[in-house]
N, C-alpha and C positions, 0 to 999 in steps of 0.2 A: 545786053538788053536790060532795061530798067525793071525793077521788081516793085509791084504795088503792095504796100503793107496795108492789110485790111483790118477793119474793126472786128475783133474776135467775139464769138459767142462764149462767154465765160460761165454761163449757167444755162440749164435747160429752158428756163423761162425768160431769158434775156432776149429782147428784140432791139433794144437800143441802150446806150449808156453815155456816161459823161467822161470825156477825156480830161481827167483831173490835172495831170502834170506830165510834161515831157522831161525825160532824163538825158536827152540828146538834143543837139542843134544841127542846123544845116552845115555840112562840111565835115561832121564827125564821122570817123570810121567805126563801124560797129562789128562785133563778132557774134557768132551764134551763141546764144545763152546769155548775152548781155541784156540787162534790164533797159528797155527803151522808154516805157511810159507807165503811168498809173491810170487805171480805168475804174471809175465808180460804176458798179453794176447794180442790178436790182437787189443785191444782197450785201455786198461789201466792196471795199476798195482793194483792187488787186494789181500787183505788178505784172507787166507783160514783157516777155523776153523776145529777143530777135531769133528768128529761125535761120536766116541767111546772113552771109557776110557781105559787106559793101560799105559805101559811103552815103550818108544822108544827102539826097539831092533836093528834097522839098518836104516840109512839114505842112501837109494839106489842111489839117484840122488844128487850129490853135488850142493850146491848153485852156481849160475852163469851159470848153464848148459842151453843152448838154444836148441830148436827143440825137446823138450820132448813131445811125442805123447800123446794125450788124452787117458786115461785109462791105460797108462803105470804105473808100480809100482814105486812109488817115495820113499816110506818108509814102514817099517814093524813095527807093533805095537804088543807088547807081552801082553797077558792077564794075569790075576792074577795066580800066581803059575808057570808061565813059566820063565825060567832063561836065555834062549838064543834062537836065531833064529834057527828053525829046520834045520838040515843039508840038508834036501830034498828041502829046499827053495833056488833056485839059485839066485845069485846076478844079477838082471836085468840090462841091459845096460842103460846108461843115456838117450839115445834117440834111438828109433827104426829106422831102415832104412826108408827113405821117402816113399817107395812104399809098405811097409809092415805094416798093422795095428797092434797095440799092442796086444800081445797074452793074452788071459784070463788066470788067475792063475788056477792051478789044484785044484779041489774042495777038495781033500784029504789033501792038504798042508795048505790052508788058505781060509778064506772067505773074499771076496772083500768088501771094505767099502770106497766109495768115499767121500773125505772131502767135506763139504758144504761151499759155499762162504758166506761172510758176508751179501751181498745183494742177494736177490732171483734172480736166473738166469731166463732170458726170455725163455719160452718154444718154441721149434721149432721142431714139429713132422715132420719126414721125410717120413713116409709111412702111408697112410690112409687105413681104413678098406675096402674102395671101390676098392682097387687094384691099385690106382694111384701110379706111381713111382716118388719119389722126388729126384731130382738131381740138382746140380748147373748149371747155364746157360753154363759155360765153358765145364762142363762134357757132357751136351747134345750136344753141338756143335762138340766136339771131337768124341762122339759116332756116330753122324750122318755122319761125315767124314769117319769113319772107318766102317760104316755099322753095328754097334753093337746094340744088343737088350738090352736096359737098364733094362728091367724086369728080365733079367738073370744075372745081375751083383749085387753082394753084396756090399752095401755101407759101408764105414768105417768112414763117417762123423758123426756129432751129430745126434742121433736118427736114424742111418742107412742111412743118406743122402748120395747119390753117389757123390763123388768129383772127381777132375781131375785125381788123382793118381789111383783110382779104374778103371777108363776107360782105362788109359794107360797100366795098368797091366792086363786087362781083357784077358782071354784065348780065343782062336779062337772059342771055343764052345759057347761063349756068343753071337755070331753072328747068326742070323737066317739063315737057310740052303740056302734060295734063295737070301739072301742079297748080292748085288754086293759089291766088294771091290774097292772103288775109289782110284785113285792114290793120295797119300798124297802130299800136297803142300810142297815145299822145306822149310826147317826151316830157319828162319832169323838168320843170324850170324853177330853180331856186330863187328866192327873193334876192334882189341885188344888194350888195354890200357896199356901203359908201364909207371910204376911209376919211376919218376926221383928222384935223390937226393934232399931232401928238401920237397918232397910231403908227405902228411899225409894220412894214411889209417884209415878211420873211419868205424868200423863195423856197419852194419845196425841193428837198433832195430827191435823188432817184429812189432811194430806199423808202422815203416817206410816201412817194407816189405809189410805189408797188404795194406797200402795206395797205394804203387806202383802197386801192383797186381790189386786192385779194380779199380783204375783209368784207368789202361790199359784196363781192361775188359770193363769198361764203354764206353770208346772211341771206342773200337772195336765192341761192341755188341749193344749199345744203339744208335738209330738214332737221334742224336742231331739236333735241329735247334734253331736259336737265334732270339730274338726280343728285340730291344733297344728303350727305351723312354727317353725323356729329361723332368724331372719333376721340376716344380717351387716350391721352398720350403720356400718362405718368410713367408707364413701363418703358416707353420709347425714350423719354428724357433720362431715366435712370440708366438705361442701356447705353445711351450716348455718353453720359458722364463716365461710365466704366470703360468704354472703348477709348475715349479721349485720354484717360489716365495712362493708357498704354501707348497710343499712336502719337500723342503730342511730343513724346520724347524723340520721335523720328521726324519732327517738323510738320506733321499733318494734324489737321483738326477736322473732325467730322461734324457736319451741321445737321439740323433737323431735315433740311431739304435733301441732303445726301441720302438720308435714311428713307425719305419718301420716294426718291428715285429708285432705290433698291426694292422697296415694297411694291411699287407700281410695276417694276420689271418682273418680279417674281409672280405677281398676280396675272400679268399678261402671258407668262409662260404656262400658267395653269389654265388660262382661258384663251387658247390660240385663235378662236373665232373672233375675238375682239381686236386682235393684232392684225388688222386687215384694212384694205382700201377698196373703194367702189370704182369700177369703170363701166362704161356703157355696155360692154360685152361680157364681163366676168368679174368675179371677186378675186382680189389678190391677197392671199394670206401669207404673211411674212414668216420666214424661218428664223430670222434673227430678231432679238428684242432690242431695238434701238430707241432710246428715250431722248427726245428733244426737250431742252430746258430754256424757257424764255428768259432772255437777258436784256435789260433796258440799257441803251446807249444814247449818247448825244445825237446820233444820226438816226435813231429809230430802234425798233425791236428786232432782235435776231435770236435764232434758236440753235445754239450749238448742240451737238449730239453726243451722248454717252453710248458708244456702241457696245452691244452684248452686255448690257447692264445687269442682266439677271445672273451672269456668270462671274461678275467682278466683286471683290470684297469692298467693304465700306471705305477703307482707307484709300484704295485705288480710285474709287468713284470720287471721293473728296479731292484727291490730288488732281484728277483730270478736270473736274469742274472748276477748280481754282484757276488752272491754266487756261481753260477754254473761255471762261468769263473775262479774264484779264485781257486776252487777245481779242475777244469780241468787242470790247469797249474801245479799242483803238483800230478796229477794222482790219486785223491781221489774221483772220481765220482762213484756212484753206477750204477749197470747195467741198471736199469730202467731209469736212468737219461741221458743215451746216446744211448740206443737201441731203434730203431723205428723212429718215426717222419715221417711226410708226405710231408714236404717241407723244403728246406734249404735256409738260407740267408748267403751270404759271403760278408763281408763289408771290403774293403781296402781303404775306403775314408780317414781314419785317417793317411794313409801313403802318401796321396796326389795323389793317382791313380785316373785318370779321368774316365776311363771306362775299363772294361775287361770282358771276357767271362769265366764262371766257368764250371767245369765238373760235370755232374749229379752224385749224390751218390745213386746208385740203392739200394733198389727197388723204391726209390722215382722217381717221374716223372718230377720234376721241381726244379731248383735252381736259386735264384736271386742274381746277382752280383751287388753290390752297390758301386758306385764311390764317389769321393769327391764332396761336395757342394762348389760352387764357384760363384763369381759374374761374370755375362756375360751380354753383350749387346744384347738385344732381341727387337723385334718389337711388340708393343701392340697398336692396333687400329691406325696403320699407323705411330706411333711415336717410335723412338728409346729410350728405357729405360734400366736401369740396374736392373737385377733381380738375386737372388740367385738360381742357377740351379744345378741339380744333375742327372747324367746319371745312368740308371739302365738297365742291360741286363738280360733277362730271357732266360735260357737254358731249352729246353723242349724236352721230350721224345715223338717223333712223333707217337709212337704206342699207347700212352695214350691220348695225347692232340693234336688236329689238330691246324693248323695255326690260323684260325679264333677264336677258343676257347682261345688260348693263348693271342691273341690280345684283346679279350673282357675282359679277366682277368686283363690285364695291364690297360685297360680303367678304370675299377673299382678301381684298385690300385691308379691310378692317382687321381681319385676323392677323395679318402680318404687322400692322401698325401697333395693335394692342398687345400682341405677343411677339415682340421683336426677335426673340430667340429662334422663332420658326423661320425667319428670313435668313438666318445665319447657318441653318442646318444644311 
């Protein structure tokens, strides 16, 4: 009996992906664990391994195809003794329509077997045994606007999670009998763009599309507020120079950003109420201090994570960040290396940017925007002196962290940055 190879869900937020490259062709014999293809997800390009053994009978989805829905058939594997794909097995389209979840294969024709990613995917259960309905924030908002009952809508996202397309396609029966139908707000219609001769059209990558969608949702749905501090970093620079005099002999070099990672992590350990995320039913306060660090790549922004950063030394943080950043730039991070994190640092100081405000990456509640360190004239004890200063702006989700809490966090961060010996204690 032939085996349908399905488009895997390689991240909790993935609903579709691009089949970037096939590593097998029709007629090839594959073994369990063999890399079959590369799939560009909403986060990175990942290699996908075969789960079952057999011979490739058909590559349903050509390489380079975008918008392939999760669980759509991408290839058919023939078992021992089979010579051809059964006539009853239809050639599935490369990508299902946006509002239609991929149909499950007929049991009589084939047994489904989703390929496994090289890295273990992070689990994201969408429905709990307690009857709680799991839906994306955007799906909840649209459902509320339409007066729809989410418990009557079947989700097509990972683990049955209700996503935007499910709510938009929900039949009227999904609405409670007494639910009012509010008037829908007029849709925003941007001005048309006319391409002139000499203009270049650059198709969006999957990562760029997801960045655009998530940042738009964040600004629309997360109540941001901003706190800016000016930090004196002379002691930090001196400490860095002394540390590098030791660790450079071992092939490691600590950067200012590495020291900011450590300082942010120590401050989060001191303020656990800030190391948290908002959900509709409860606040999730994290036990581990995991710091995401924004890394710019040719394919878009990605945030590899330094796990348990508060418990690691500066040399270890520096070595991990060097490795993570290098692999992020070529799309070779594992899922667990960029999925999660409770706090993000975005540093544009190396580009000479003095200060800026970053957009929160949900479900995180805070992101620190780090500007360039520069010499400035400041007043100390009534005297004008020159000091190295650095602006940092903390963007905060007001649902999770109040203004005073955010200010207290920055006070602690200041103490670690301006007295770096404290973060090493």
